[in-house]
C-alpha positions as CSV (number, residue, x, y, z in Angstrom):
1,E,12.2,8.5,3.9
2,P,15.1,11.4,4.5
3,H,15.7,11.9,0.2
4,V,11.8,12.3,-0.3
5,W,10.8,15.1,0.6
6,A,6.4,16.4,-0.3
7,T,4.5,19.3,1.5
8,L,1.0,17.3,1.8
9,T,-0.9,18.1,4.5
10,N,-3.6,15.6,3.9
11,P,-2.0,11.7,4.3
12,D,-5.5,10.9,2.0
13,A,-4.6,13.1,-0.5
14,V,-3.8,12.0,-4.4
15,I,-0.2,12.7,-4.8
16,F,0.3,12.6,-8.0
17,R,-2.3,12.8,-11.4
18,D,-2.0,13.3,-14.4
19,N,-3.7,13.1,-18.1
20,D,-4.0,9.1,-17.1
21,F,-2.8,7.6,-14.1
22,E,-3.6,8.6,-10.7
23,T,-1.0,7.8,-7.3
24,F,-2.4,7.9,-3.6
25,I,-0.9,6.3,-0.4
26,V,-3.3,3.9,2.0
27,D,-2.1,3.5,5.9
28,I,-2.2,0.5,6.8
29,P,-3.0,-1.7,10.6
30,Q,-0.4,-4.3,11.6
31,V,-1.5,-7.8,9.8
32,T,-1.0,-11.4,11.2
33,N,-0.9,-13.2,8.2
34,P,0.9,-11.8,5.0
35,E,-0.3,-14.8,2.7
36,A,-3.8,-13.4,3.1
37,L,-2.8,-9.8,2.7
38,A,-1.6,-10.5,-0.1
39,K,-4.6,-12.2,-1.9
40,K,-6.8,-9.9,-0.4
41,L,-4.7,-7.3,-2.2
42,A,-5.2,-8.8,-5.0
43,D,-9.1,-9.6,-5.2
44,V,-8.8,-5.0,-4.6
45,A,-6.1,-5.3,-7.5
46,Q,-9.0,-6.9,-9.7
47,A,-12.6,-5.0,-8.2
48,H,-10.8,-1.8,-9.6
49,D,-8.5,-1.8,-12.3
50,I,-5.1,-1.4,-9.7
51,L,-2.4,-1.2,-12.4
52,R,-0.1,-1.2,-9.1
53,V,0.3,-1.4,-5.5
54,K,3.8,-1.2,-4.0
55,G,4.6,-0.5,-0.2
56,F,5.2,-2.2,3.4
57,A,2.8,-4.3,6.1
58,D,4.0,-4.1,9.8
59,V,3.8,-8.2,10.1
60,A,3.0,-8.9,14.0
61,G,5.5,-11.3,15.9
62,K,7.9,-10.1,12.5
63,P,11.0,-8.1,13.4
64,M,11.3,-7.1,9.8
65,R,9.4,-4.6,7.0
66,L,7.0,-6.9,4.2
67,L,7.3,-5.7,1.4
68,I,5.0,-5.8,-1.2
69,Q,5.4,-4.7,-4.8
70,G,2.4,-6.0,-6.7
71,V,1.4,-6.0,-11.5
72,G,-2.4,-5.8,-11.5
73,Q,-3.7,-8.8,-9.6
74,R,0.3,-10.8,-9.0
75,I,1.5,-9.9,-5.7
76,Q,4.2,-10.9,-4.3
77,S,6.1,-9.6,-0.9
78,H,9.1,-10.9,1.0
79,F,10.8,-8.8,4.1
80,D,12.8,-6.5,3.6
81,R,14.8,-4.8,6.1
82,P,14.7,-4.5,10.1
83,W,12.2,-2.0,11.5
84,R,14.9,1.3,12.7
85,A,14.2,1.9,15.9
86,D,13.5,5.5,14.8
87,E,11.3,4.5,12.4
88,A,6.8,4.2,13.6
89,R,5.6,0.4,12.1
90,Q,3.6,1.4,10.0
91,G,2.1,0.0,7.0
92,R,1.5,1.6,3.8
93,L,0.8,1.4,0.4
94,V,1.2,3.7,-2.5
95,V,-1.1,2.7,-5.1
96,I,-1.5,3.7,-8.6
97,G,-4.2,2.7,-12.0
98,E,-5.7,5.2,-14.7
99,K,-7.0,8.5,-13.7
100,G,-10.8,7.9,-11.9
101,L,-9.9,5.8,-9.8
102,D,-12.6,4.8,-6.9
103,A,-9.8,5.9,-4.0
104,D,-12.2,5.6,-0.9
105,G,-13.8,2.7,-2.7
106,I,-10.3,1.0,-2.8
107,R,-9.0,2.4,0.6
108,R,-12.6,1.1,2.3
109,M,-11.3,-2.1,1.0
110,I,-7.9,-2.3,2.0
111,L,-8.6,-1.1,5.3
112,A,-11.0,-3.6,5.8
113,L,-8.8,-6.7,4.6
114,G,-7.8,-6.8,8.5
């Protein structure tokens, strides 16, 4: 996104931390079944007490990004716009939860979804 700036060099770094919350990013591979992805993200949210998940996924055979929004175990998704020619078709999720999240465990669970 052209209006977003940051100086992070480690893509697996926790990107926000305060006294109560932590946020980190998980890059996800292409998916073939959006409904299965939503179900499994709900399972991850329940297992790890995730408060919020948001981002997008690359769905095989679809020219548009799948926008993902979740609060707790309630995951919703819809295709929001076509992938631009100048952007990589890479799914990315932002995970938000209370301090003490098991970021490595959550990342492993999400990446095992494929």
